[in-house]
N, C-alpha and C positions, 0 to 999 in steps of 0.2 A: 418833420416827421414822415418813418417810415410805411410808404403803400404800394403798391405795385398793386396798378390792375393786372396785370396777365395774370394773376395770380385767379382774378375775379370773372373771367374770359369764361365763359363755356367754352370746351372739349370741341364740342363741334364747326364754332365759331373761328376757333387759333386752326381749326383743318382747313374751313374753305380758303376754296380756291375762288376771286371774285372775278364774278363775269370781267372780261375783257374787251371795252366798246370797242369802233370804230376809232373816235377819237380824241380815246385814252393811250393809244397805241403810238402814234407820231407825232408829228408838229407838222399840222394842215395850214399850214402860212404859204398863203402867196401859190400851193399845190392843185394840180388837176385833182378834184374829188371821187375816185370811180371803188371806194369803198366798201361806204356804209348804203348800199342800196339804197340809195333815199333819191331821190327825185329830179334827175337832171336840169327838166325843164320850167323847174322853180316852180311857187304857187300864183294861186292867183292873187293874195298879200303881199307879194314882194317880201321885201326885207327882210331876205335869205331865211325867212324861215319852212325851206325849203331839206335846211342843214337840219344837222342835229347840233344841239349847244354846247356849250365848254362843261362837260358831268362834274369838274373840279369848281368850275365855277370861279378862275385864277383871278380876273379883273375885279372881281366884287370882294374878293380879299385884300386886295391891295388895298381895295380901298376902304373897306372894315379895318385893317390894322392899325390904319393911319390916320383914322378917329379912334382908337381904343389904345394905340399903341402895345400892340400885341402883334405875337410870330401870326404870319398868315399858316404857319402850323398849324395852330392851337385854334383856327375858326374850322366850323364847319356848317353850312350852307347848306337847309331842309328846305322837306314843300312846309314853311309853318311851321313851331316848335312843335307840333305835336308828329312831325313826320321825328323829332329826336326825341321825342318820350318815349314814341313807338321803337325807337331804336334800341334807347339804353335798357328796356325787358327786351329785348332780344339775342342779347353782347350778352349781356352777363347773370341773368335772371331762367334757370333751370329750372322750365315746368312741373308744378307742384313740387315740387322741393325745397326753390328759394322764396323768399321774401319781402316784399319793403313795405315800408310807414311813408303814414300821407297826415296830414296836419290838420284836419279838417274844423270849420267850416273853408274849405280851401275848392280849389277849380279838378272839375271830377271829371278830365279825360288822363287825371295816373288813377284813375279806379278799373275806369274803361278798358283802359292798356292793357290794365293787370287783369283782368279778367278775360281779353282778346287771350292773352298768353300762358295761361292759367295760374297767374300767380299772386301768394298770397298776399293779401293787406292786411295791413295792421295798421290799428290805428291810434293813436298821441289826438289828441282834441288840446286846442290854444285853450290861453286860460280863460277867464271873462271879458281879458283884453284887451282878447286877439290877440297875445303873444304866444311864442315858443314853449310850451311846457318841456323843458330841455331835460329834463329828469324822467318823466312820462313820453319820452323818447326813446332813450337810454336802458327805461328797466323794458323795454319791452326789443331789445337788438341780441340777438345770437350770431352764432358764427354764417347764417341761410341769412341776416341779411345781409342783400348788394345795395336797397338805392336810398335814400332819407328824402320825401323832396319836402322844400320851404315854399311856399309861391311869399313872393315884397316884393310889392307893395301884394297884400294875399287878393284874390278872389274867392266870395265877393263880397268882405266886408272893406277890404278896400287898404287899410292900415299897412303901414311899412312893418314887417317883425326886425326884431332889435337886433343890425349889425352882427353886434360882439356877440351875440346867442348863438347867431349862426355859424359864427367861426368858431366860438369853442368850442360848440357837438362837433364839427367837421374835422377840430383837433382829436376829441379825446373818442371817433369811433370809425372802425375799421369798415365800412362802406362807405358807398360812392354819396357823396349831400349833394343833391342837386336843388339849384333855389333858381325857381322861374320872376325870373321880370318882366316880365310881360311888357308892366305900367312902368318903370322907373323914370322915363323923362316925366312923367311928373309929378314926381316925385324929388323932395330937394337931396333926399338919400345921396349916399354914394355909390355908383352900380359896381357889384365884387367882381367884376370883372379882373379890375388889379390881383384880387387876391388868386387870382392860377398857381403868378408862378413862386407862390407860402403851399397850397394847397393842395398836392397831386392826388387827394381823394375829391374835389371840387369839382362839378359843370353846373356853365351857368348857363340857363336859354334867355333870349331875346330872341322880339316879332317885330317886324315892320307891319302890322297889321293893326296899331295900338298910336303912338302919336307921330307916326310918319306917315296915318292915313291909304296904305295900300292893302288894308283887310283882299282884299280880291284879286291882287298877284298871291299871294301862299306862299311867301317867303319867313323862315325861321330860322334863329342863329343859338349856335351854342357853342362856348368857348371852351375849352379845355385844356390838359399835358395834349403833347401829342399824339402821345402814345392811343390816348380813348378816343383820338379825331382820329389818328389810322382805321382805327377798328371802323366808326361809323361811317369810316369810306367806302370802307369793304366791302360793309353790308348791303350800304345803300342801292334802290337802282340808282343802275347806270347814268341815266341820264332823270335824276329827278325835277329839276327846278327848268325850265321851261325859256326857250331861247329870248320868247317874248317877254316872261318875267325878268331876264334877267335884264334883258336891254332899257326898260321901262325903268327897274331900278337904278342901273346905273347912270339914267338920265336921271333923277335926282339927287343922289348921295351925296352933290357935292353943294345941293342948297339946304346947306345947313342951319340959314336966318330963316328960308320958310317951313326948317321944324317948330324952330326958336318962336316965331309968331303963333306957332299953333298951338302952341305950347302954352306958352304964356295968355293966349283968348281961350285956352281951355279951363284954366287955373281956375283965370277970374271971374269967367261964367259958373266954374264949380262954386266957390264962394258968397257967389251973388247968392244959387240957389242955394245954399246951405244956411241963409241966411235968407231965406223967403222959406225955404220948407219949415222950417220949427217958430215961426207963430200961428202956423196953423193948430187949433186945438186937438184936430185925431193924433198930430205927427206925438210923440213923445220923446225919439231924440233921434238927431242925424246924427249919426258917428265920425269920425275923422278921415279922412280920407286923402291920401297920397297916391288915386287915380283918375280917370276921367268917364267917375263916376261916384255916387254916392248908394253908404248904405241905410235907410230911414226905417222904423219902427215906428209904426204905427194902429190903434186898437182894431182897425179891422180891414186890415190887407189883402182877401177875398175880394172883396167887395167894393176899395173903393179900387183893385186895379180893373176889376171889372166895369168902375165908373170910369174909367180913365178911357178904359176899350170902346167904349160905346161912345167918346167922344174924339177918337179917332188916334189919340196915344198907346201908344204900349210902351212897359216897361216888365222890370223879370220880376215873378212868384219868388223870393227866395225864404216863405216864412214854414217851409218844408224840412228847410235845413236844421242837426241840429246846433246848436247858442244864437238861429237866426232866426227863430221863430217872433210870427209876427213882421217880420217883415222883407221887404220892395227894394229890389234893387236898379236906381235910376241914372242911368247915362246921362250927362253932360250931353246937351245941347246946343247950335246955333243960339243967339240970341232970340229971334224969334219962333223958334223952338220950345224956349224952356218959360216965354213969356203963354205960349201956348199953353204948356202945362198949367204954371203957379195960376192961371183965372181957370183952368181944369178942379183945379183943387177948391179952388173959391166955390166955384158953383155948388160942385162936393158937398162945400163944409157947409153953403145955404141949407142940401138939400137933408143933412142929420140934423143938422139946428133946429128946421121946421116939423 
């Protein structure tokens, strides 16, 4: 496929001279550091926190490169995957001129970032089975369509979107197809990261917030061809991932067995929870999930959520989202939390029966 991302990049971004940080200008290893106006006397917390972090997270990229069998130059590390989403808008989309396509119901930050950047949003709803409606997407593509967002496994529905359909779409459009794989580790489906070499217009997002259990660190990843990653690095803030986040992430990246254990327990509890939920008389549907949550359609979602809240259990109301009417989104908890949820729902069922 012939696709040149440079053609898509905003002219002001092409002309941009990125900020040159002290740590990006020279190798600081073994040097006396008097160049960055850091506090030379240290931090009360120690651990070199008085020094700025590596602006390009080289050691993290080295580890991620080995895990995903992809070049380090094709990896961008961000302050959560939300930073990568925002950068895509700022790099490729001209305000009040360009448009993007989202596939509702889906992750809300795509539209929020579009609104912040003054970009028109076009919507190609998923099918009734929450699958990609490729025809609807392609019917809305024009010469100003810069980004197409596909979330797989999808939030809030939980299901994976067909791999063949995504790649077929990427092959047929002259736009950047952004595949958000925040929940991919909970799925049996294979990540699309390996397809970067075949699709110059493909960007794959992942995060350490979900399966890795590091939501508090705010670290996300974007995989793409080097041309696109170079623009990410050109536009991002100089030190977008803190030293504390980098150090903590490095300490867990080699502990793949811990990740596998967490995923296994989550999937086991997800399936147990699904079996329990379908037994309640007020539950209409528990949708298939490849994520760490379940989308549950019930008779009275607002009342159900309110009752759970009285019991000290918080679930997400998705009832107002198109195609998710009547639905609550329930995150899979640890066994004790899931048991508390089931017991609370038993009380709710007794209250509506009597």
